[in-house]
N, C-alpha and C positions, 0 to 999 in steps of 0.2 A: 167479606170481614165476619169475625170467629164471632159466635154464639156469647161468648164473654166480653169481644168488645163492644158488642151489641149493648150490651145490659149497662155498661157504666154510661152512655149517653142518655140516658133513662132517668125521670124525678124517682125518687122514694116511692110517691102512688104511682104511675105508672110500672115501676117493678112488681109492685104487689098487685096490681091487677094484670100482670101478665102472670107472674105466679099463682095465682088461683085460678087463672082461666085456664091452664095449661102447666102444671103445678112446673115452669119452666125453671128448674135448678139453678139454674146462671143469675137467673134474675134473684134468688133468694141469696145466691152466694156473695152476690154483689152487695145486698145492704147488709149482710154479715160483715162482709169487711168496711162499708162506711161507715157503721156504728159501732163496731167491736172495741176500739179505743176506748169511746166515750163510757161504754158499760162496764170495762173495766177499770175506769179511770173514779167511776160511780161507787163502785161494788170495793174496790180498794179503800175509797175512804170510809166507808161504812163499818166492813169489817177487819179493816188495819194489819190484814194476812194477803200475802201476794197468792200464798198459795190455793186459799181461800176462794180470793177473790177471781182467782181464771175457774175454779170452779162453780161460780155463779153467772161467767161470762157461758162456760156451756152451757148451762142448766137451763138460762136467759135464751140465748136460740133456741137450743131441742124444743124448749116450750113455744114460743114464737113459729118455727117451724108446723108444731100440729097443731095451732091454735090459728094461721094465718087464714087458711081459707074458711074460718069465719067472721076473723077481722072485717069489719064494715065501716070503719077509717072516718070514726065520729075522732077522733087524735092524729096527730101526723104518727106515724112509723115510728118515728123519733122514738114522743112521748110514750108513746105507748111501750117501748120495748124496753126502757127508762122506768117504766111503772112494774114490767115482769122481774127487774134485776132488783130492783130495789124490794120489791116481796120478796127474793130470794134472800139478799143480805140481811134484812131485818128477820127471815125465819130463823137463819144461822146463827144470830146475834141474843135471840131470846133464846135459842139452845142451850148455848154458851153461859147464859143468866144463868140458866137453870142448873147449868153444871157448877159454875161457880159463885154462886149465889144470888138474891134480890141487891140489883143497884140502886142505889139511892135516890131519890128524886130532888130535881134539881134545886125543889121549895127550899129540902131541911139541908141543903150543901153551906147554902151563904147569911140563911136566916134574915135577908132582909128584904123578902114581899111581904105585902100588906094581903088580909085574907082576899081583898079584892084583886090580886095578883099580880101589881102594882109594886115596883119599888119605892121604899121608904129618901132611898140616899139614890141618888145618882151621880155616877163618879165623874169627875173634872180629869182633865189633859188636855191632850191635843187633839180629840176630835176634831175640832173645827179644820184643824187644816186639812186641805185640798187633798184627797188621796192619789193624786200621783205626782204629788210629793214623797210619799213615802213607801210609793205601789213594789222599787227598784227596791227597798230593801231587805235583802236576804234573812236578817235578822228577825225584822219582824214578820215575814212570812213563816218562818220556823216555830216561831211564839203564837202565831194563830193557828197550827196547824197543829201543835203541842194543845194551846184551849179548845181546839175543837173537837178533838179526839177522849178530852178530860168532858165533854158533854153528856149527860144520861143521853141512852138512846135513844129516847121518842122527839129530843129538843135536837142532837146531835144529825137526826132523820130528816125533819122538816128543815133545819136551816142549810142542809145541805142542796136537797131535792129545791129549794127556792134561791137559797144565793148562790149557789157554783153551778146548780144545773137551768136554773129558770123556766123552773115549772111553776105555773098558775096554781092557785090555790085551789081550786074545783080539781086537777089534775092529783094537787098532795096529799088532798083528804081521799078521792079517789085511791089512793095508792094505799094509805094508810090506815084505810076504811073509818074515817073520822069525819068528823066537820069542819066548816071551813073557820068557826069562829074558833073550833078548839086549833087550828091549825095555823092562825090568827095567832093567838094566845102563847103558844106553842115556841112559834120566832119568836115575839116581840120578848120573849123572856130566855131564849136563846141567845139574841142578842145582845143585852142588857147583862145577861153571866158573863158572855166574852168581852163584854165594853169595861168589866169590871177585873176581869183577870189580864188583860191590857195595862189599865192604868196604869199601873208601878214602868212598865216598858214606856208610855209616852211621858210620864212625867218626869222620869230618867234624861228620855229625850230635850224635852222641853228646858229642863234645869239645865243640860249641854249648852 
């Protein structure tokens, strides 16, 4: 059996150990193969540019290759490499903000947050319906993607890392270099902003 074929039989943890013990290139190449699509999807959702997303994938795995000998396994390899990718994506977003100007915070775009950070008005509509009734609706998916893209950077990043990629609050806080309470607050606000953005869609569906 070839080295490449043998690598496919191992778990991520085993591949990491093999690479760290003997700098086994085939083990690292298998880790890249397993995780590159999810890393690309995360990067593309964050920067919204395919060329830049591909650059982030390259930067992410180059960084992982360099840092893996010191990786201690406190998190799963997939979560660890996602954090690296998210950080590279955030750097690109922040650089673009400097070029294009400061992005308006979510609190001032809708004017519905009280000083304590909660909304005075909760949108109504079809949010009580079961998700599987609408999950196959391509129009809804397109509307959701558009709404997510309109979120300010810090809210979009938290929402995607939590609801798209399933990272824990601790992992997100570590990735974004903030606190768990800040992550929860931003996620709460992001979800409410999306709810408001999509409320007209749900109202129209309910009327139909």
